[in-house]
N, C-alpha and C positions, 0 to 999 in steps of 0.2 A: 678112486677113478684110476681108471686103466692107465699105464704107460706109454702103451700103441694107438690107444684111442685120442689120448693126449696129443701123441706126436702128429696124429693126422690131422688132427683140427682146431687144435689150438695154438696161441703163439706165446712165448717168451719177451718182456721188456725189459731190459737193464737200462736203468735209470744211474747216470752217471758213468762216463766212460774213460774213465782219468786209469791209471794204470793196476789196477784191479778189474773194475768193468768190462773194459774193450777184451782182454782173452778171456777173458768167463763170455762175453756174446759172443764171441767167435770160437771158441769149443764149445757152446751149446748149439752154433750155427751147425755146427757138422750133423744133427739130428735133426734139430726142430726148427721152424721159423721163428725167427729172432727181429728184435723191435730195437735199436739202440737209440734212446732218448740223450740230448745233453743239453743245458743252457745254454753253451757256448758256440757260437755261430763259426768261428774260425777253426773249432775243434771239426765241428760237422764237415767243413769245406774240408779240410786236410785229409779226413779220415775216408769221405767218397772218391780223394782222389787217389789214394792206397797210401797216405803217407800218416804214421804214428810218431810224432816224435817223442816217444814215452821209448821206442825202440823195443817195446814188449815184443810186439806182432810184426813177423817180416812182409813187406810190401807184398810180393807177392801172394801170401797167405791172404793179407788184407784184399786184395784186387780179386780174388776168388771167390771171397767168401759171399754171400745172398742176403745178409744183413739191410735192413732198410733204415738206414743212420739218417736221423731228424731232430730237428729243435722244434717241433709243433708238438705240443701236449696233448692235443688230441688223439694222436696215435697209440696213446695210453691203454686209452678204453678197449682198442681192439685184443691186448691180452688179457690171458686168464692169469699168469706168474708175473708177477712185477719184481722185479728184484733192485733194492735201493744199495746203490755202492757207491754213496757220495762221500766225500771225506769229511769225518769229524774230526776238525782238529782243535789242539789245545792250543790258546792265546798263549801271548806274551808269558802271563803270570801262571800257565798250565792250568786257566779254569776252561771246565771244556767250554767250546765254543759249537752250538746246538744250532745256528741257524742253517749251516747248509741241511742236514737232516729232517730240521722242522720241516724249511723251504721244500724241500723234495716232497715229504710228508703229505703239506698241503696240495701240491699240486697235483699227485698222485691220486690223494682223496677227490677233487674236485672229478677228475675225469674215469676213475675205476667204475667196474659194473657189479654188478650182484653175482656172487660167486668168486670173486677174484681172490687169489692168495698173495697176499705181501710177505716179502722176504728181506731182511735185515741182511746187509752184508758188513756195515759201519760197525769201526770201533764203537762201543756205547757204554756206559757202564753199566750193572746190573738192574734190573727194571726199565729200563727208557724204552725199552721198545713196545711193554703192554701199559705201561703209567704214563709216558710222555704222547708217542707215538699214536697207538688206538685212539684215544681221545679227538686229536687231529682228524684223523681217518675218520672214525664218525662224525664230526662236525662237518667235513666237507663235502662228503657225499651222502649224509645223511639214511644210512644204512647201518645198520646193527653188528657188533661184533659178534663172531663167531653163530649166527644166525643168518647173514648175510654175506659174510667174509671172513676170510681167517687170516691169521699173519707166522709168521716162521721168523727165524735167527739161522742166519750160519754163516761164522765170522768168516772174513776174509785172512789168508794165511801166507800171502804168496810174499817172496823178496825180492824186489823188483831189481832187474837186470840177470837174476840165476838162471840160468838155462838151463839149468840141471833139476833143480826144484821148482819145475813149471807146475803150473795150477793143477794140473792133470795128474799129477805124483807127489800132493799133498794130501794126505786125508784130511776129509772132509765132515766138519761137526757141522749135523742139522739138528733142529729143534723146532717142533710145533704145536700149536696154542693149543691142540686136541691128538690124541696117540695117532688120530687117523691121518692129521697134516703131518706130522713126523714121518712116519709111515711112506706118505705120498714124496714127501721131500727127499725121503732117504733112496727112493725108486729113480726122482729126477735127476736129482745129483750124482748118483751112482751109475745110470747110462752112459754118462762121459765122464767121471772120475775113474779113474785104473785104479788108486793107491788104496780105497776103499774107502766108507763110509762109519764114521763114528753117531751114532745116534743119544745126544744129551738126554736125560730125563725133563728137562724142561728149559724154556727159554732163559730164562736166569742163567743157569747153570749155563748154559752156549756163550751167554754174554759176556761171564767173571773168565770163562778159560780162556775167554782173547782179552781181556784185559791184564790178566797174570802174564801171557806170554810176552807182552810188551814191557809190562812192569819189573818183569825178572832180568830182560835185556836191558833196561834201564840202567837196574842197581849194578848190573855187571860191569855196566860203561863206566856207570860213578866210579868205582871201586879205582877201574883203569885211571881213567881220570885224576883219580887224586894222589893214585901213585905216580903216574906222569908228573905231577906238579912236586909230589917228593924227591922223584928222582932227579928231576931236571935244577931242581937247587943245590942234589947233589952232586953235578956231574955226570949222571949216567941215564946211557941212552936208553928210552921205557922199551922201543921194539928187541934190542937186543936182552932185554931182560925178560920178555914175552917168548922169544926165540928159545930162551937157553931152557927158562920155565915148562914150556908146552911139550918139551923132551921127556915127561911124566905123563905116563899114558891116561891118567884122570886128571888132568891141567885142564880147564875150561879154559879156550883162548877167548880173550875179548878185548878188540882193541878199542882205547884212546878215541874220544872225537863228540863232535857236536850233535845232541840231543836236545833234540824237541819237543814289587807290588804295587798297585795300584789303588787311590785313594784320592781325600778331600781335601781342599784348601785350607788354606791356615785360618780364615774366617769362620767357617761351618763349627757348630757348638757342641757339646758335650757335656753330658752331667756326670761331675767326677766327685768318688767318693775318697777322701784321702786324710790319714789317722781320724779324727774326729769331727770333721769338717766334709759337707757336701755343699760344691760348690758350681757355676755355671762357668766356663771355660770355652775361648774358643781353643783350636787344636794348635794355634801357632803358640797361645800364651801359654796352653799347658806344656809346651816343648820349652817353653822357658823354665817354669818351675821343677821341672821334674830333675830329682838327686838319681842318675843313674850309670851303671856300667853303658859305656858304648863301644861301640863295635864298626867301624867302616867296611862293609861287604858291596863291591860289585857298585859304588858309589851309591850304597843306601847306608844312611847313619842308623844302626839297630841301638835301642834304648832300652838298656834293661833294667826296671826302677830299681832301686834300691828297697824302697817302703813300697809297701802293699798300695796300690792304685786299684779300685773299680769304677767300673761305667757304669751306667742306667742302661739295662739291658732288657729286652724281652724272651722271657725261658718259656719253651714252646712247651716245654714236661708238664711246669704246672699251672700255664698258661696264664701267668703274670708277670709285672714287671721287677725288676730287681735290679740290686746292684752286685757286678758279677767280677773279678777279676782280669786285668790286663795285666798279658803276659810279657809284652814287648811291643814298644812304640818305633815307628821308623819316619825317616825323613829322607824326602829327595827331592832333585829340582825333575821339571817336567814341564810340558809342553802344551799337548792338546787336551781339551775339556770340553765337560758337556754342561750345558746350567740347563734344568728343569723346572716347568712351572707346572703348579698341579690345580685341579678343579678348584680346589680352594686356595688359590692364591700363592702356596707356599714357592718358596725358590729356595734349590741347592744345585750347588755345583760340583760338581766329580770329574775326576780323571774319564779319561774316556772306556776306559779297561773296569773302571770300577764296580764290585760283582754289586747288584739290586737284586732286595727282595722282592719280589712282585705275586700276584695270587692269578693263576693261569685254572681253569676247567677245577674250583674247587679247591685247587692244592697250591701252596707256596712255593714257589722255586725262585733259583736263581737266575738271574739273566745279568749280561753286563752292560753297563751303559750305555755303550753304543747300539748295542740290542733293543733298546725301549723305543717303543712306538705309541704314539697320539694313543688314549684309551688303554692301557696299560696301567693296572689298580696295582698301590704299593699302600702297606699296610704302615698304620702311623698310631701313638700311645693313646689310650683312652684309658689307663690308672695308674695314678702314680703309688708307690710303696709308701708306708706310713712306717717311719724309722722311730720319731720322737713319739712320748707319751709323758704329761702332765711334767711339766719341763718347768724348774725352778733356777732363776740365774742368783749366783751370791752375789753381788758386786762388791763385797768387801775382799774377792780373791781376785776381781779383776783391778781394780783401787791400790791394792796391797803396795805398789811402790810409788804411788803419788803422794805429794806434799800438799799439804794444807786441808787433808782429809779427815773429818770427827765421826765418830761414833756415838750414838745418844739412845739413849734407852725409851723405846717407847712407853713403858710404865716401872715405874718405880725411880729410884737415884742410884748413879755410880756411889754412894754414901754407905751403900748396902754391902758394898764389894771391897772393904776397906783390907780385909786380908791379904789382899791380893794387891790391890790400888796403893803401895807404897814406893818408898826409895830401894825397899830390898829387893821385888821384883820388877820395877823399868826403870832403876838408875839415876832418876831423877827427883828433886823434890814434887810432889802431888797435890799441893795445898788448890794450885789455882784448878786444875784441873775437877777437882773436890766442888770448887767454889762456883764454877762454870756450868760444872755436872756434863762434863766430856770426857772422850778419852780418842788422843792422835790415834790415825788408824794402825804407828807404827806400835806404839804402846798397847795398844789392845791385841795387835800379833804377837806380842809378849806372852801374854795371859790367858792367850784365848782358848789354849785348852784347860787350863785351871779352872775357865770361868765357868766351861760347857754349857754355855746358853745356847738357847733356842733363837737362834740369828733372825727369827722371822720377828723378835721381836725387838729388833733395834733397826737404825736410822743411819744413813749416810747425809752429812749434813758438811755445809761448806758456808765459809762466811760468818759474817754479823751483822749487827742492828739491820737496816733497813736490803742491805745486799745477802745476805741469811736463807738459804735453800734446805731444801732436804728433799729426802727419797728412804723408802722404802730399801731396806739392805738385800732382800730377798724379794725378788721380782718372779711372782711366777705366768708364765708365757699362757692368759686364757683368752677368751674372745675379745675383750675390751682391750688389752695390749693389743693380740695381733691388731686388732683396727686402729689403734692408736701407731704403729709400724703404717700398713697404709697408707694412713692422713699423710704422713710424713714424706715415703716413696713418691706421694703424688705434689702434696703443697710444700715441702719441708726440705732446710737446708741449713746448712750448720754455718758457723760466721766465727770468727775469732778477730775483735781489736783487743779491746783493753781484757776483756776476759772472753769465754765460751760461751756462745747463746744458738739457742734454735729457735728458728723462725717458721710459723706456718703463716703462707699468705692464702686466703679464702675471698672470693667475691661475697659482698655484702650482702646480696641479695639471699645466701644460702648461708640461712638462720639454722633450720635443722639441724646440717652440717657444725656452724659451728656451736651450738649445742653442746651436742654430743660429744666434740671435742675438748669441749670444758671439762662436762661431765666425767670425761676417760683421768683428764690431768688432775681434776679434785679426788678422784677416787684414789690415786697412787699420791694425792699431798703435794703434788707438784704447784708449786707458784707462778705466775703466768702474769704477764701485762698484756695489755689490748691498745692498739693504736691504729687510723684511719690514713688512707694514702685518699688524697680528696681527689686528686687527679685519674687515678685509675680506677677508682670506687672499690677499693681491695680494703679489706680489713687485716692485720698481720697479730698474731699471737707470737710472745716473747717471750723464749724461758732464757731463765741464766741462771745454770742446775750444770755444772760441771759433770757431776757423776751423771749423769743421763746424758750427757754429750758420749765420754767415755764407755758408756752401755751402748748407743748407737754404735759407737768406732769399734767395740769389741764386735758385736752382729753384723758389721761389715755391712750397711746398710747405704755405705756414699755419702758424699757430702753435697752433692745438687742432683740434679735431675740427671746430666750425663752418664752419672756413674752408679746410680740406684740399682739396689739387689736387693730381691727379697731374703731373707736368712734362711739358711738350712733348718734351721730349729721349726720354723714358722711352717716353709713349704714342703717338708716332709714330716708335718704334723697329721692331726686327726682331723678329718674332713669340717668340724664345725672352727676349727681356728683359721684352718685355709682359706674357708669364706667368708672370716670376717678381716682379712688382709685383701681381699679381692674386693671387699667394698668399699673398705677405705680407698683402695687404689681409684678406684672408680667412679668412686664419689667425687675424688680430685681432679683425675684427666679425660673422665669420658664425658661422651654428650650423648644428646639425642636431637636428631632431625626428623622432620616428618618426609615419607607419610610411615615408615618404622626403623631407624636406622641410630644403632648405636656405634659411635665410632669411639676409639682410642687411639691416643699417640702415646709414645713413651721416647726422647732421646736415647734413653740408655739399653744400648742391644742384649744386654742381661736380661733386664726387668722384662723388657717385651717379651724374650722368650721362656723365661719363667711364668709371664700371664698365661702365654697361650696355652702353654702346658696345663695350670691350673683351670683353665676353660674347658679344654679336652676331658682334663679331666671331672669335671662336673657336668659334661655332656653337653655341652655348649659350644658350638663348632664356630670358632672367627673364620672370616674372609680375610686374609693378608691383603696388603693393599700397596699399590706401584710405589708409593710413598714409603720410604722406608720407616718405620716404626708403626707404623699404622696399621689398623684392625678394624673389619665393621663385624657387625652384628645384625642380621636382618629377619629370619625365621620366627616367626611368632611362637612356635615352641619355646627358643630362645630366649625371647624377651620375655616371655613368662616367668623363668626362669632368673634375669637378670633384674626383674622390678625391683627387687626389695636390695638391689645393691644402692639403690640410689634414695636421697632424698629429696626434699623440695619440691620446686617446681619440676627438675628434672624427671624424678618418677611420678607426677601427675602427668604429663606428656605423654607417657609410655602407655601408663593406665590407660589413658585417652584411646590411646592407637591401636591395642589388642581390643577395645570395645567395638572399634571401628571395625576390625578385620572380622570379614565374617566367615573366610573359612578358612582352615589351616593345611596348606600344602608341605609335604614332605619333599627337601631337596632332593635334587637328583645329582648333587654335584660330592655326593660322600654317601656311604652307606656304613651299617654296622653290619660285623658277620665274627662270629669268634671270639666275641670279647675284642675286637680291633676295631679301629676307624679306616677303613679303606678309601682312598683319595683316588682321581684316575691323574695321568699324565695326559696335561693339554698344549704344552708346548717346550720343543725342545731346540736349542741352540748350540751349534758345535760352533768353538773358536778356539784359538791358539796364542799363546801366550807363557814364554818362560818364567816359570816360579817354584818356591816350594811347595811340595805337597807331603801330606800326612797319612799316616795309617797307624791302626793298631788293632791288634789282636787281641781276640775276647776269650777268657777261658770255657771250654767245656762248650758254652751254646753258638761262641760265634755270630755274635750280631750287636748292635747297640742301637741307642736312642740319639739323632742329631738333631741336627734345626729343626724348628716347629713339630718337634716331635716325630717325625722321622723314623723308622724300621730301616735300617741299611746294615749286610753283609759285611762280616770281617773285609779289610783288605790288607792284605801286607805282599811284600816284594815276594816272597817266595812264597806260592800257594800248592794247593794239590793238584796231581794227576786226576786222572778222572775215575781210578780207585779210590784215592784218598776225598777226592771229592763227595763219593757217595757214603764213603765211611765216613766223613766226617756229620754229614747230613743226618747220619743217624747215632749221632754220640760219643766216635771212636776217632781218636789223633793217630793217625800211624807215622809212629816217630821213623821208621829204619826207611819209608819208603820215600817220604820229606824228605829223609838227609840226603839221600843221593838225588833228589830233585836239584837241591841247594849246590851241591856238587858242580853237575851236570848245566844249569842255569849260568854258572860262573867261567864257562868255559870260551864264552864267545870275547868276552873281555881281556881275557889269560892268551886269548893268542893274538889280540891287538897290541897288549903289552909287550909280550917278545918281538911281536915285528918290527915295535919303534925300537928296541933294544938292538935288533938285528941294525937295524938303518943307522942309529947313532954310531955303532960300529963298522960300520961300513965309511964313518966318514961324510955321512948325507946329513944334508938340515932337514930335519924330522917335520917342519911346518914348510909346506907347498912340495913336498917330495908327490910324486904318485905313484900310486900301487892298484894292482887288477888284483881284481877278486876272482876265480875261476870257480863257477858254481855259487849257486842262491837255493837251489830248491831243498826241499823237507830232506829227502833223500834222494841218492843217487839213480839216476834213468829216467824221474819222471816229472810231471811239469808243476805238482804239487810244490806251491808256496810256503801256505800256511803253517806254524808251526816252527819254520827254520831258524835255527839260532846264528844263522852266518850272518845275518843285519846284524845282529849284536858286534860282530865285529867290525863291520861298516860304520855303524853308529859312532863305536867307539875311535876309529883312527878320524874319523872326521871333527871328535873332539880335540885331536891333538893338530888340528888345520890342513891335514892331507887331504891330497885330490884322490878321491878313491874313486875306483872303476869297476862294475862289476859285467862279467860276460857269463852267461847261460843259454844253452843252445834249446836246454829243451822248454824254460820257463816261456811264459806269454809275455812280451815287455808291456800292453795295457793292461794287465792283473797285477803285477810289479806296481806299475807307475801309481796305479789306484791303492793299493795296499801299502805300499812302502815310500808314495812318492820317489823313486827311482829311476832314472833311463835306463836301462837296460846297453849295453854297449852292443853293437850289434857287430862287429867287425873289432877284434882284439889289435891289429895293427895300427887301428885309426888314433891311438893316443900314446901311441911309444917315442921313446921310449920308456920303461918305466925302473922306477926305484927299486921296486919290491911286488913280487908273485905270490897271492896267497892263492895254494891249491886246495879248497874248500869242501868239496862235494866231489865225491868216485865216476863220475860222468864217462862213458862210454869213450869218448871223441877226445877227454883229455888224456885219457892212456895210450889209445891206438894213435892218433894223429900228432898229438904234441911229446918233443923232447927236450933233451938237454941243448940241444942244439937251437931248438926254436926259443927255449927261452934267452938262450941269449943272443938271439937275434932282435928280441924285443925289449931287452934290458940292457943300459949302459955300463960302466963301468961298476965293479965290487957290488956284482949282482945277487939278491937278494930271494933266496927262494924258503918260501914256509908252505911245510909238507903235512897239511893238515890230517890227514888220510892215512899219512906215511908211505906213500906209493913208491918212492924209488929209495935205491939203492945210496945208504948215506956215503958213503966212501967213494963212491964213485961222483956224487954229486959235488961233496969237497974238492977233487980232484977236478973237477969240472972247473974250478973257480967259483963255485955259488958258495956265499956264507947260507948255510942251510941250516935250518931248524925244525924241527918235527914232535907233536906231541909221542 
């Protein structure tokens, strides 16, 4: 397209009129017809009146321009070139907040015309323009990329408040989705940029160039921040050090300053492999069981396990579920939460900034919990890994420290082993052992290696006479044993009066179930007795067998229905074993009601979680009900799979219900995709409650399986920047960049702590004192409050019981109130006198309009002045009587 023709006939629309968009719009307006669109009505009204609170554009220049300022999105349709300059902040955990850019993209997509060129200037990670934004444009507009419209990228590079390096004096990087678009953008920007144009070979390269500019600055400031902390402890002034070091020609001077995890509640579940056991833990429960090296950092306890701990996770590289190493766990206090309910009834509670995995446009992306919306698709576990196979449990090893345990031979006699069963080896007379043909377990263990027996040919025995009982010394976990465990978890309990007993209580009408249970016990040669409870029409099968009780305790089955638990050796065994334990559980605790509904209830939260995962593993979708511990299965396809779970009258009812159903419908509440179950967000509830929250970082694949099998992303108190976010998504963990981020994220707390120290030194009561913070925005002389670290200072001071006030002439009060719940102070004299003032942002009015005299007027005796940006002369401040501190 010819630039001269474009200048005469076409319009440019700049979307987002902040410190980047407004100067760009004014610059283009010198040669082109420009529309300036912003969603903030107050901002538009101010611009129409010639007032720019960012002070990037002089009032006279603003009044003389012919830009059509508007909040009407329909005006976008008049523009051929649409330039998106909305902010792309990082949240307080440094996870990209894509809401502004995605929202702007949706708006543009609705109103853009065929032939449009959409250019992004917002900071994004490499690939976002083409991978995230283009599909939104296509969906909203109904147009096809590179056929009906094109996109480009030209990163903003301005430094707010810098009148030397203005937008026209900074080399502009441009890239288009085709060589022709790159050339056109080069000419378009080149017609107003005097510094020159750099044509990047593609959009991703231009995106990456912008990201590393910020990352390099971030790391340099992190170094200065860390040096500031060290020097402060040594009694050295950082600014004076920098002034001395700056005398070398190649020293790059960066100033220390504020550069701008989230988790799950303790009752959400994770599935943990620790040592030779796999257990179902709540976050709170696991936290109590970790042996770790703990570090407290920024109010967060980081727990580094001393032993390897692995979490059930989804490996996207092999598309399978596996146990992956957990690098670190965290715990801290938090108050803002979101509870979601899915289309299949799953309920989970997260902190508001917990990163969630969602499926969008056939891709899996990360969204913060507070970005979720009704209808968002969330992946769920579909297959459990198989860890165990052909497991045999040797009761001799389990009972080796127990008394009154006897070892008997299944075939033959101990008299055949007299060469070892004698006083020489056992240290006692053995005639009684040989007469009764048994060995006490402690004596057997003395000669175990010498006998070298196949212990499958041994019994474990207890008691004598009528109380005599036995059990095979080696139990193989086969289908019958798995079903026995299922029966115990649904119908059994352990009691102890004079002796240990296991009781199974079943309905007298369940004849087939009773017979199956008896058959299993008889297979393992376990004695039992039966008695009836006439009042409740129940039948109890009682087993007095201490070794069996100890086996059940070893497997951690629980003593009753409230702590029931499927052992890992069954939960993560082969499918034939898993299926049988489900049968036993459902035959005991599940019911059927017309027209076609299977209901299952468990008082044990852990068992309920395990059952949900097993059902999903077998492609049976349970629907979680409002009553805790209750699920239902009602799809005919699932009833068919569950039919053989049941016996007796229940099975007949299910078979009849299936016969009566003429049509089978696929559920619309979930779908299968990429080997996963995909459910939708159905309800979202926001609430506040001060409590502990927990987090974990999983090595390499950065996700884990939580309550009801939901797959969620890592969340940890210190998380990646834009570049690290993208790097981790492709399997690389960037250590250097994250180290810098950790230092920078600590600085808000560090400033607050030193403010408190100065208040104490000034002999002021900390609790109830008044502190004024000057400046809140992310950068100087702009209105963008997102990603600001000043709020960390505010929150930390509030924790000390300090009355904290913030004044910022650039920030919009209504935005601050909505984002942080803070009322901005419009008149700094209103709450005077202050005990301390913190100058947090280098806004121009603070430099030009406030001096030491003004500060003294605002403060009482022993005034404390905290100079975060190092604006003032230290010696002069001290001479004026301030207790002065700076980074």
